[in-house]
N, C-alpha and C positions, 0 to 999 in steps of 0.2 A: 731641747737644749736649754739649760738653765741660763737665765739672764744674769749679766754682770754689769751693773750700772754704777758708775762713780760720779760723785759730785765734788768738784774742786772750787774752792772759794778763797779769796784773800780778804779777810775781815777788814772793814774800814779801808777800802781800797785806796781812796784818795789820800787818807792819812798815811798809809804805807808808802805811797809815792813821795810824799813830803819828807818822811823820815829816811827814805833811801838815800837822799842827797845831804841830809843834815843829821849826822850821827848824834849830835848833842841833844836832839829833840826826842830821842827814843825813850826817855824816861820822864818826859815833861808832859803836862796836860796840854793838848792842842785840839783844835776843832777846825772844821771846814765851813765857811760861811761867807756871804757877800759883805764886803766892807765898802765905804764906812757907815752904811746905813745901820742904825741901832735897832730898827724894826725888822731887820732881816732875820730869817730863821737859820739855825745851824743844820747843815746837811749830814755831817758825820762828827762823832765825838769819840775821843780816845778813852781807853779804860781809866786812865788817871783822872781825866776830867769827870767821868761818870761817877767816880767815887766821891766827888764833891757835890753831887746832885745835878750835874748838867746832863741834859737829855737831848736827843735828836729832835728837831722841830722847835726847840726853845728859842726865844728871841735872843739876839746878841746882847741886848742891854741887860736882861735878867741873868744870862749866863756869866757875864762879867761880874755881876754882884755876887754870884755864888762862888765863882772861882776867879779871883782877881789876877792870879799868876798864869792863867790860861792864855795861850797864843792862838790867834785866829788867822787862818790863811785863806785866801780867795780860791775858789775852784779853778781847776785848769782842765777843761773838757778836752782840749786838743791833745794834751799829753796823756790823759786817761784813755782816750780812744786809741792812740797809737800803741800804748802798752798792751791794751786789751787785744788789739789785732795781733801783736807778736805772741801773746799767750795762746791764741787760737792756732797759730802756726806750729807751736810746740805740741798742742793736743793732736793736731792732724798727723803727726809722725807716729802716734801710737793708737789712736782711736779712729775707726773707719767712719763713725758718725758722732758728731758732737753738737750740742745745742747751747749757744750762749744765752743766758737769762739776765745778764746785767754786767756792768764793768767788773772784771775779775771774778765772775761767777759762771761756771760752765758745767753742763752735764756731759758725760762721756759714756757711750755704749761700748763696752769692752767685750761683749758677747762674741765668742768665736775667735778671739785673738790669743788663746792660750798656747797654741802650737807655735806662734810666732814669738811671743814675749813672755810666756809663762803664765802663772796664775794672775788673776786680776789685781790682787793686792800688790804683787811685785811690780806690775806695770804702773800702778798708781804711784808707788814710791819712786819709780824711775822718772815719772813726769814731775813729781815734786822736786827731785834733785836737779832736773834740767831747768826748771823755773828758777831755782835758787842760783844755779850756775850762770844762766844767761841774763836774768833780770834782777838778781839780788833781792828777790821778794819771797817771803815765806807765806804759805797758805795752809789750809786744813783740807783733809780729804775724807769722804765717807764712801764706803763701798757696800753695796747690798744688791738685792735682786730687783729693785725698782727705784724710781726716782724719789718717791716719798721717803723710803727708809734711808737711802743714801744722804738725802738732804738733812733729815733729822739727826743723822749720825754726826754730822759736822758740828752740831751745837754742843757736843760733849767733849770736844778736844780743843786744844790751843795750838797755834802754829809752832813748829811744823810737824804736827802729829796726824795720825790716821786712825779711823775707827771703822772696823769691818763688822757687819752683821751677817752671820752665816745663814745659808738657806735653811728654812724651817724654824728659825728662831725669831721671825718677825713679830708674831703676836706677843711673845714675852718681852721683846725689846720695846715695843710701842706701849705696852700696858701702863707704865707709871706716868706717862706724859699727860699734861693737861690738855683739854680740848682747845685751849687758846694757843697752844704751842705749834699747831699745824700752820704751815704757810698758806696764805690766802683763804683762811677759814671763813672770813666774813663774806667771801664771794659765793660760798655755798650755803651758809646759814645766816639768816637775819639776826639782828641783835635780840629780837623778841624770842627767837628759838633758843638762843644761848641762855637767856634768863630762865626759860622753861626747863632746860637741862639742869641748870643749877638748882631750881626748885625741886626737881626730881632726884637731887643728890647724885647726878651723873656728872662728875667733875673730871674724871680721868678717862683715857681711851680704853683702859682695861674694863672699867665699869660699863662703858658703851658696848664693848665687844661681847660682854656676858649677857647683855640685854637682848632678848629675841627680836629679830628684825620686824615682825608684824607690830610689836608694841611701839617700836620707834617710829614706824610709818604712821601710826595714829597721831603722833605728836608733830613729826617733821615733814610728813608727806613724801614726795619723790626724793628729797635730799637725804632721807634716812639711809638708803642703800649705799650711797657714796660714802657717807660718814662711817657706816658700819664696816665697810671694806677698809677704809683708812685705819680704823681702830685695830683691825687685825693685820695691818701691814700689807694690805693689798692695793696695788696701784698699777693698772694695766696701761697707763699712758706711755706712749713710745717717746724715745729721744728723737726729736725732730731737728734736722738741719734748718738753717735760716730760710732756705727756699721752700721748705715744706711746712713752716709754722702757719697755723690757721689764722693768725692775726698779726698786725703790726700796731704797736701802741707806744706812745711817747708822751711824757708829761713835762710841763714847764712850771717852775715855781717863780712867781713874780715877786721881786723884792725892790722896794717895799710894796705892800698890797696896793692894787690899782683899781680905779673905777672908770677911767677914761676909755670909752668904747673904741675909738680909732687906734689908740695905743695898744690896747689888748688885741685888736684884730691884726695889727702889724706883727705882734709876737706869734699869733696863731698862724699867720702866713709863713713865717720862717719855719715853724715846726712842721707845717704841711709840706714845705719844700723838701725837708729832710726825709719825710716818709715817702713822698712820691719818687724821690731819687732812688730810694731803696727798692721800690716797686719796679722801676725801670731796669735796675741792675738785675733783679730777679726775673724779669720778663713776665710779670703778672699784672693783672688789673683787678681793682676791687669793686665790689657791688654794694657795699654798705659802709656808711660813715657814722661814727658815734662821737659825741662830745660830752665831756663831764667837767663841770666847774665846781670849785670848792671855795666858799666864801671865808672871810676872816673869822666869822663866828662858827666855822666848821660845819656849816650846812652845805650839802651837795645837791646838785641838780644835773640830770643826764637826759639827753635826747639823741635819737638816731634817725638816719635818713637813708632809704635805699637809693642806689645809683643805677640808673638804667639809661643807656648801656654802661657797662663797667669802663673804668678809665684809669690811667696812671698820670694824668696831667693835672697839676695843681690849678691851672687856669680854669679847668672845668669843675673841679671839686670845691674850690674856694667859695663860689656863690652859695652852695649848699651849706658849707661850714659857717658862713656869715649868718644865714637864716637860723641855723641851730644855735648859734651864739646868742642871738636876741631872744630865742625861745627859752634858753637856759637862764640868761641874765636878766630876770624880771625883778629881782630884789636889788634895790640900789644899795647894796653892801659890797664893800671892796672885795675883789677876788684875790685869792691866795695861790691857787694852782689851777691849771687847765690841762686836760688830758684828751688827746685825739686818738681814736682807735679806728683802724681800717681792717675789714675782714670780708668774708665771702669772696675769696680770690678765685680767679680763673685765668686761663691763657687768653691773650688778646685775639679777638676774632679777625681783625684786619690790621696787621702790623704796619701796613703802608698808609693807613689813613683813608679818609673818604675821597672819592674821585670828584673833581670839580665838574660842575654842571655846564653844559654848553649853551642853553637858552635861558637860564635863570640867572641874570647878571647879578642881582642883589644877593642871592644865595651863594653864588660863586665868590663874590667879594668877601662875604662873611667867612666862607671856608678858607679862602686865601689868607685872611687876617689870622685865623686860628693856626694855619700852617706856619705863618711867620712867628707867632708866639711860641709854637712848639720848637721851631729851629733855634730860637733864642734860648729856650730852656735847655736844649741839648748842648748848646755852646757853653752855657753856665755850668752844666754838669762836667764838661771836659776841663774847664778852668779849675773847678773845685777838686776834681780827681787829681790834677797835677800839682796844685798849689795849696790845697787845704780847703775845708768847708767854709772858712771865713775870709777867703781870699777876695771874694766879690759878693756883694749883697745888694738886694733891691732897696730903694730908698724907704719904702713903707715899713721895712723891718728894722730900721735903725732908731726908732723913736722911743724905745723902752728897753731897759736892761732887765735880764732875767738870770736866774741861777742856773 
C-alpha cells in the first residue's frame, strides 16, 4: 500500500494567534519577543518585518532600529498550547495516526483512509477547512509519500494552499532544492562536511542524487547513505504518535542572557518538571538524559548521562541534570538557551515503587521520604491538569524569567 503522509503547519504560529484577534495587525510588521528587555531575542517575525531586514533571533534593540514601526508582542505559551491541543483534536477526526512536531505543526498518516474520506488530497483540504471554520486560522499543507517530501512541499505555498507530490515524482521534486533546505540537516552533517560538499560543487540535492553512493561515503562516511536517500526523496521514518516518539526534548531561551548558576538551575528544574509530567502521562521511564547549552557567543556544549534504573521522577533526575549543567557550563560566558532531552524509554518495571524494608530503619526512612516527594509531585500534577501548568510552582523555579 502506498503511503500518504500530510504535513500541516501554521506559519508563524504565535503571530497568527495575535492577528486572529486584531484584524488591524494583519498587514502591519509585528514580532514575538520578551519585553521590556532590549537584549531579548525575537522568536517569530512577520513577513512585513522580514522585508525590512528583521530576522528571527535578532535582538529587540537592533530590530527596532531596522523597523521602527514594528510592534512586538510578548509570547503567550498557555494560549499557544491550548490552540495546538484543539488542532490535534481536529486531526484525530481524520487521521488514525498523527505526530505533533511543534505548536501548529503536525504530521498526519492518511494511509488507508481513502475508503472513508476519499483521496488524501481531499482529506487534507477538509482538515484545512475545519481549522479555518473552528479556529479561524489558515495554514499550509504538503502531501506526499513520506515525511520529508510533505514537509518540503509546504515551503512552496502560502496559506491557505496545498502542494501535492505524486508518487514516483519525488526525485524530480527534490532535485532543485539546496542541501541547506532540508530540516535538521545539521544534525546529520557537520559544518565541515557541508563545506566539503560546496568545494566539490555539490550544492543541490539533484547533484547529490546523481553522485554514486560509494563516492559520497568516501567523503561523508556513514551519513552519506541518509543524505543520498533524502536527495532522491526517500524517507522511511514513520509518523509516530506522542507515546511512541523515541525522545522528548524541550528548550528554554533565557532573556536576558544569564550567568547565575542557581537561577539557571531553577529554570532547568521547571523544564524538567514539564518533561517528567509528560513521561508520567505516557507511562514511560527514561534511561538517558542529555543537556545542551548555548552561550551568547553561539558556542554550544552538550553532555549526556545514563540513568540506571530508568525513572520518571524529577526528584531523581535533577541531581544528574545538575551535574551535567556544571560539566557543560565551564566557560563563564552568559547562556542564551538550554535544551534538555530524555530518551531510551521503556515501560516502568515496578509501577508501585520499592517496598519499605522491615529491619533497615535508615533505608526505610529514605524510601518513605522519596514516597512523600512522589505523592507531592502527583498532587501537583493533578492541580496543573485542572487549572493549568502555571497554577502552582515550586519556589526555586520563580527566580528567572524565560521565553
